[in-house]
TITIMAR-505060 format. One line per field, with one value per residue (C-alpha): residue in three letters; x, y, z; residue number from 1. Coordinates in pm, 1 decimal. Each point is the difference from the previous one (the first is absolute). Layout:
BEGIN
aa <- Ala,... $
c1 <- X,... $
c2 <- Y,... $
c3 <- Z,... $
i <- NUM,... $
//
This chain:
BEGIN
aa <- Unk,Unk,Unk,Unk,Unk,Unk,Unk,Unk,Unk,Unk,Unk,Unk,Unk,Unk,Unk,Unk,Unk,Unk,Unk,Unk,Unk,Unk,Unk,Unk,Unk,Unk,Unk,Unk,Unk,Unk,Unk,Unk,Unk,Unk,Unk,Unk,Unk,Unk,Unk,Unk,Unk,Unk,Unk,Unk,Unk,Unk,Unk,Unk,Unk,Unk,Unk,Unk,Unk,Unk,Unk,Unk,Unk,Unk,Unk,Unk,Unk,Unk,Unk,Unk,Unk,Unk,Unk,Unk,Unk,Unk,Unk,Unk,Unk,Unk,Unk,Unk,Unk,Unk,Unk,Unk,Unk,Unk,Unk,Unk,Unk,Unk,Unk,Unk,Unk,Unk,Unk,Unk,Unk,Unk,Unk,Unk,Unk,Unk,Unk,Unk,Unk,Unk,Unk,Unk,Unk,Unk,Unk,Unk,Unk,Unk,Unk,Unk,Unk,Unk,Unk,Unk,Unk,Unk,Unk,Unk,Unk,Unk,Unk,Unk,Unk,Unk,Unk,Unk,Unk,Unk,Unk,Unk,Unk,Unk,Unk,Unk,Unk,Unk,Unk,Unk,Unk,Unk,Unk,Unk,Unk,Unk,Unk,Unk,Unk,Unk,Unk,Unk,Unk,Unk,Unk,Unk,Unk,Unk,Unk,Unk,Unk,Unk,Unk,Unk,Unk,Unk,Unk,Unk,Unk,Unk,Unk,Unk,Unk,Unk,Unk,Unk,Unk,Unk,Unk,Unk,Unk,Unk,Unk,Unk,Unk,Unk,Unk,Unk,Unk,Unk,Unk,Unk,Unk,Unk,Unk,Unk,Unk,Unk,Unk,Unk,Unk,Unk,Unk,Unk,Unk,Unk,Unk,Unk,Unk,Unk,Unk,Unk,Unk,Unk,Unk,Unk,Unk,Unk,Unk,Unk,Unk,Unk,Unk,Unk,Unk,Unk,Unk,Unk,Unk,Unk,Unk,Unk,Unk,Unk,Unk,Unk,Unk,Unk,Unk,Unk,Unk,Unk,Unk,Unk,Unk,Unk,Unk,Unk,Unk,Unk,Unk,Unk,Unk,Unk,Unk,Unk,Unk,Unk,Unk $
c1 <- -6323.1,-240.7,-5.4,197.6,282.6,-6.3,-0.1,328.4,169.5,-62.3,132.0,305.6,42.5,23.3,259.9,190.8,1.8,15.5,338.8,124.4,-54.4,167.7,294.1,4.8,21.3,278.8,193.1,-12.8,228.1,287.2,-72.8,33.1,299.4,185.4,352.6,281.8,366.6,-11.8,-316.1,236.7,-163.9,117.8,-266.9,-50.7,306.7,239.2,246.3,85.2,-163.0,1.4,262.6,39.6,-269.1,-113.2,142.3,326.6,193.5,130.7,-29.6,344.0,-0.3,-40.0,315.4,356.4,232.0,262.4,360.5,324.7,258.9,266.4,86.5,320.0,167.1,263.1,277.2,-75.6,286.1,151.5,-250.4,-306.8,-201.4,-260.2,-236.8,-194.0,-269.1,-63.6,-317.8,-259.1,-384.1,-147.1,-370.7,-82.9,-283.7,24.3,192.1,55.0,-4.7,201.1,193.6,255.2,333.8,334.2,348.7,256.2,361.7,271.4,381.3,218.4,-50.6,-370.3,-33.5,-277.9,108.3,-317.3,-334.0,-215.3,-376.3,-230.4,-314.5,-38.2,-236.3,-10.1,-72.2,-169.2,182.9,359.2,350.5,21.5,228.5,-5.7,278.0,129.4,249.4,282.1,18.0,241.2,176.4,264.1,326.0,-178.3,-13.6,-339.0,88.6,-332.0,-325.3,-350.6,-312.0,-341.4,-363.3,-140.5,-365.8,-195.7,-78.2,-361.7,-36.5,-206.7,-105.3,103.7,-158.9,204.9,-125.8,152.4,333.3,27.8,-77.7,278.7,331.7,330.3,323.4,344.6,244.1,340.7,171.1,360.5,293.3,302.4,271.9,4.8,403.6,-88.6,-329.7,-250.5,-315.7,-284.2,-274.3,-310.1,-363.7,-298.2,-298.6,-365.8,-174.5,-347.6,-268.1,15.0,192.7,201.3,103.5,289.5,203.6,335.6,242.2,252.9,339.5,171.3,354.8,117.9,343.9,90.3,-115.0,-340.2,60.8,-119.3,309.8,-215.2,-303.7,-189.8,-328.5,-145.7,-351.3,-236.4,-320.7,-194.8,25.9,-241.8,-181.5,203.6,314.0,380.1,176.1,386.9,144.4,325.3,199.5,331.6,238.8,256.2,271.7,100.4,-140.1,168.4,-78.5,-27.6,-390.4,-112.7,-348.7,-289.9,-326.8,-258.9,-304.6,-272.9,-215.5,-341.6,-320.1,-239.7,-299.4,92.6,-54.6,-338.7,-133.9 $
c2 <- -167.4,167.7,399.2,-5.9,-178.6,184.5,344.4,-153.5,-86.0,351.4,144.3,-214.1,83.9,345.4,-12.4,-214.8,255.4,308.4,-182.6,-50.1,353.8,141.4,-244.2,105.8,383.7,-69.1,-255.6,147.0,290.5,-236.0,-243.3,253.4,229.6,142.9,-156.6,164.8,-56.6,-131.3,-227.8,-330.9,-115.4,27.9,188.2,300.9,64.4,-161.4,-264.7,-124.8,13.2,389.9,67.2,112.7,157.1,323.7,-72.0,207.9,-343.4,-225.6,-367.4,-109.0,-346.4,174.9,197.3,-56.3,27.4,268.5,-130.6,89.0,46.2,64.6,135.7,129.8,196.3,309.4,122.1,381.2,15.1,-281.1,-196.1,203.0,-159.7,135.7,-299.9,-6.0,-254.5,4.1,-137.3,-25.1,4.2,-193.7,94.4,323.8,154.5,-67.1,150.4,-73.7,275.7,-166.1,-355.2,-102.7,-121.6,-119.3,48.7,-294.4,33.2,-265.0,-4.3,-166.7,-327.1,49.7,56.6,204.7,363.3,219.4,104.4,309.5,1.1,265.1,48.9,129.5,80.0,-194.2,204.0,-141.5,-171.6,33.4,16.6,157.1,-24.0,-15.4,173.6,11.8,241.0,-17.2,-381.6,-39.8,-359.5,61.5,-134.7,-251.8,18.0,-55.1,-230.5,-133.5,177.8,-156.5,194.9,-150.4,140.0,-134.9,23.5,-33.0,335.6,120.1,89.8,297.8,76.6,328.2,108.8,28.5,361.1,83.6,-158.5,173.1,344.9,-32.4,49.2,55.1,-1.4,91.0,203.7,196.2,-284.5,128.2,-188.6,153.7,-64.5,-384.9,4.2,215.8,57.5,-95.6,239.0,-84.7,265.5,-40.6,144.9,-181.3,96.0,-22.6,4.0,-40.8,236.7,-116.3,23.0,-298.8,-40.1,-179.8,-53.0,-231.1,-12.7,-297.8,20.5,-305.8,56.0,-287.3,-114.6,-99.0,-337.7,101.9,-72.5,244.8,204.0,201.2,123.3,299.3,192.9,341.6,107.8,264.5,93.3,65.7,62.9,270.6,-44.2,99.7,61.6,-126.0,-25.5,-9.4,-330.3,-59.2,-310.5,2.3,-304.0,56.1,-211.4,-70.5,-325.6,-305.1,-36.0,238.2,106.6,-29.3,1.4,198.0,-102.6,196.6,-138.7,228.4,-158.4,134.4,-185.6,41.0,-70.9,316.4,229.5,188.8,36.2 $
c3 <- 9601.8,222.2,8.9,346.8,-165.2,-290.1,188.4,197.0,-323.2,-108.5,330.7,-41.7,-373.2,83.7,276.8,-208.7,-291.1,243.8,131.8,-340.4,-107.3,301.6,-34.4,-369.2,79.3,252.8,-203.9,-328.5,28.9,131.6,-271.4,-282.4,98.3,-288.1,-8.1,189.0,39.0,347.7,26.8,-21.3,-324.3,-348.8,-196.5,-202.2,-248.2,263.9,-140.6,351.0,323.8,99.1,-254.5,-392.4,-224.3,160.5,331.4,145.8,59.1,-247.0,56.4,145.0,-172.2,-327.2,65.8,-55.7,293.6,-41.1,-118.0,179.2,-275.9,254.6,338.5,122.8,270.3,-74.1,247.6,58.8,266.2,188.5,182.4,-125.3,-319.9,-230.8,-132.1,-300.8,-149.7,-362.3,-73.2,-281.7,32.0,-285.0,53.3,-227.0,172.3,390.7,272.3,379.9,241.7,298.6,-22.3,261.4,-92.5,137.0,-65.3,106.0,-23.2,48.3,-17.1,-262.0,204.6,-31.5,366.9,88.7,129.8,-20.9,-130.8,-59.1,-34.3,-122.9,-222.8,-371.7,-239.0,-353.1,-314.7,-297.1,-272.3,-29.5,182.3,375.4,255.9,380.2,168.1,361.6,110.0,305.5,64.0,271.1,8.6,237.7,-136.1,-223.4,-369.8,-162.3,-305.7,-50.1,-6.7,10.6,-53.0,37.5,43.1,338.0,-95.9,-293.5,-161.4,10.7,-368.8,-75.7,-343.5,-165.0,-301.5,-341.6,-41.0,347.9,-71.2,-337.4,170.3,276.6,-200.8,185.5,-177.7,77.7,-212.5,-7.6,191.2,102.7,194.6,105.4,228.3,-30.7,105.5,328.6,132.1,-267.0,-37.2,-224.5,-110.7,-215.1,-57.9,91.5,-215.6,84.5,-353.9,154.8,97.1,363.0,308.6,87.8,357.3,176.5,-306.7,89.9,-278.5,-5.3,-205.9,-88.2,-167.6,-238.3,-134.4,-360.0,58.4,145.9,363.8,268.3,129.1,264.4,89.9,172.1,83.7,24.7,99.5,-111.6,201.7,-300.3,-405.1,-61.7,-368.7,-328.1,194.9,43.5,335.1,23.8,189.1,142.3,110.5,166.0,110.1,274.2,-190.3,-341.7,-191.6,-60.3,-343.1,-310.9,-34.8,-357.1,46.5,249.5,87.6,152.1,146.4,123.7,262.0,113.0,89.6,-254.5,229.7,172.2,-262.5,-16.1,-356.5 $
i <- 1,2,3,4,5,6,7,8,9,10,11,12,13,14,15,16,17,18,19,20,21,22,23,24,25,26,27,28,29,30,31,32,33,34,35,36,37,38,39,40,41,42,43,44,45,46,47,48,49,50,51,52,53,54,55,56,57,58,59,60,61,62,63,64,65,66,67,68,69,70,71,72,73,74,75,76,77,78,79,80,81,82,83,84,85,86,87,88,89,90,91,92,93,94,95,96,97,98,99,100,101,102,103,104,105,106,107,108,109,110,111,112,113,114,115,116,117,118,119,120,121,122,123,124,125,126,127,128,129,130,131,132,133,134,135,136,137,138,139,140,141,142,143,144,145,146,147,148,149,150,151,152,153,154,155,156,157,158,159,160,161,162,163,164,165,166,167,168,169,170,171,172,173,174,175,176,177,178,179,180,181,182,183,184,185,186,187,188,189,190,191,192,193,194,195,196,197,198,199,200,201,202,203,204,205,206,207,208,209,210,211,212,213,214,215,216,217,218,219,220,221,222,223,224,225,226,227,228,229,230,231,232,233,234,235,236,237,238,239,240,241,242,243,244,245,246,247,248,249,250,251,252,253,254,255,256,257,258,259 $
//
């Protein structure tokens, strides 16, 4: 190889090396990005694609779907009903902020007579209730009530510490006037050090066989830390069965509480 060819070879080699260095400088940052929860790849501590581990979202395919234990409509006055779905979330440390649902109602012949749609949050680990008030079905009587979530919940992870710190209890439950105008009173207690906004308390009354007799709901804008609030429920007409048990379910979106 003569000197001219050697010089051309050296020039070409320098150009190739220069291009390689430039390409490396450009591509290196993108090839060495730290794992994130929105990069479309399972990496880092994730247990699925952009979910699980240290990511805010839990992996939907690793979660159990909520189970609807029962759903019923209860007459408040002729032609007007309250509906409740009693549900259990089997997942311990996950919750959902906004999930769409649908109540459907049918008469004794299983003929569709109406529906009600809405959205709700799902608290972590345990029983909860979805309440729909003042359902008008005209002259029909809703004998059958069906409830279903119309979308898959987007599960968000909640730390066990957060769950253990937010404790709401109900005490001093008193029912009176069952034979005339029933009224129920109780205290809702925020046993935590944090403000809990938008608390909805669902009351379910049961007969001696454990069947629900009637339902109602009341709302509190906020429960202040380490305080108790009075709540009251009323019904415009007597119950059809004797009430032997009372269940009050405080509902609040744990993901909305600022710790």
